[in-house]
C-alpha positions in Angstrom: 19.0 13.5 -14.6 17.8 10.0 -15.4 18.9 6.6 -14.5 17.9 3.3 -15.4 15.9 0.9 -13.1 19.0 -1.3 -13.0 21.1 1.7 -11.9 18.5 2.5 -9.2 18.5 -1.1 -7.8 22.3 -1.3 -8.0 22.6 1.8 -5.9 20.1 0.4 -3.4 22.1 -2.8 -3.2 25.3 -0.8 -2.3 23.6 -0.1 1.0 22.8 -3.7 2.0 24.1 -4.5 5.4 24.2 -0.8 6.4 22.7 -0.7 10.1 19.0 0.4 10.6 19.1 3.9 12.3 16.0 5.9 12.9 16.2 9.0 10.8 19.7 7.9 9.6 21.0 9.3 6.4 24.6 7.8 6.0 26.7 4.7 6.0 26.5 4.6 9.7 22.8 3.9 9.5 19.5 4.6 7.6 15.7 3.9 8.0 13.3 3.0 5.4 12.8 6.6 4.3 16.6 7.4 4.7 17.4 4.6 2.3 15.3 5.8 -0.4 16.5 9.3 0.0 20.1 8.6 0.1 19.7 6.4 -3.2 18.1 9.2 -4.9 20.6 11.7 -3.7 23.7 9.6 -4.7 22.1 9.2 -8.2 21.3 13.0 -8.5 17.6 12.4 -8.6 16.6 14.4 -5.7 17.8 16.4 -2.8 14.5 16.1 -0.9 14.8 15.7 2.9 12.4 15.0 5.8 13.1 14.8 9.4 11.4 15.0 12.8 9.1 12.1 12.2 8.3 9.4 14.8 9.2 5.6 14.5 5.5 5.2 13.3 5.4 8.1 10.6 2.2 10.1 10.2 0.4 8.0 7.5 -1.3 11.2 6.0 2.0 12.9 5.5 3.6 9.8 4.1 0.8 9.3 1.6 0.7 13.0 0.6 4.4 13.2 0.1 4.6 10.1 -2.0 1.7 11.3 -4.2 3.6 14.7 -4.5 6.9 13.5 -5.1 6.5 10.3 -7.1 4.2 9.0 -9.9 1.6 6.2 -8.9 1.9 3.0 -10.8 -0.5 0.0 -11.0 2.3 -2.2 -12.3 5.4 -1.8 -10.2 8.8 -2.8 -11.7 12.2 -3.1 -10.2 13.2 0.2 -9.1 9.8 1.4 -8.1 8.9 2.3 -4.5 6.5 0.2 -2.5 4.6 1.6 0.5 3.5 -0.9 3.0 1.3 -1.0 6.2 1.9 -3.0 9.2 -1.3 -2.0 10.9 -3.9 0.3 9.4 -1.8 3.1 7.9 1.1 3.2 5.4 4.3 3.3 7.4 7.1 1.5 5.5 9.0 2.1 2.3 10.5 -0.7 0.2 12.4 -0.7 -3.3 11.2 -3.4 -5.6 13.9 -5.5 -7.1 14.0 -8.5 -9.6 14.5 -10.9 -6.5 11.9 -9.1 -4.1 12.5 -6.0 -2.1 15.4 -3.9 -0.4 14.5 -2.0 2.7 16.0 -0.8 6.0 14.3 -2.9 8.4 14.6 -2.6 12.2 13.9 -6.3 12.9 17.3 -7.6 11.6 18.8 -4.1 12.4 20.0 -3.4 8.7 19.3 -2.9 5.1 18.3 -6.1 3.5 17.1 -7.6 0.2 14.4 -10.2 0.8 11.8 -12.1 -1.2 8.4 -10.5 -0.7 6.4 -12.7 1.6 2.8 -13.1 0.7 1.6 -11.6 3.9 3.6 -8.5 3.1 2.4 -8.3 -0.5 -1.2 -8.0 0.8 0.0 -5.0 3.1 1.2 -2.9 0.1 -1.0 0.1 -0.3 0.9 2.0 -3.0 3.4 1.8 -5.7 5.3 4.7 -7.1 8.0 5.6 -9.8 10.6 7.9 -8.7 11.0 10.8 -11.3 14.0 10.3 -13.4 14.0 6.4 -13.1 13.3 5.0 -16.6 
C-alpha cells in the first residue's frame, strides 16, 4: 500500500488533541511511538507493534528499530519521521509537517502540532521515511 505525504500528515492531524498516555494506542491516549504506529496502522502501512518500554526508551533499541523499519533521509519532508534526543540519546519521535511537527507530548498532555523550535531542531538525531509514504 502507498499513501501520499499529505495523506500521512492528514491522518496524524486527526489525532490532534488525543491525550498523551504512555504506551497508548487508541483515541483514549497515545505516546510518541504510539502515534506513529496508529497512523501507520490506520493507513494500512504497517502492523508493527512494540511494548514494554520505559518512559525513557532504550536508545539503542529505538535507533536499531528505526534503521530496520524505515529509510533514513538527509532531506526530511512533510510526512517523514524525526527522532529527537532530550539528553544524550534518541528518545522522542515526531512527524514532520508543512507547519512544524506533530507529536504526542507529555508536557501539554496531548497530541499537538507545533512549529519546530530552534532548540529542538538541534536535537534531531535522525530522519526517516516510512515505507509506503511517497
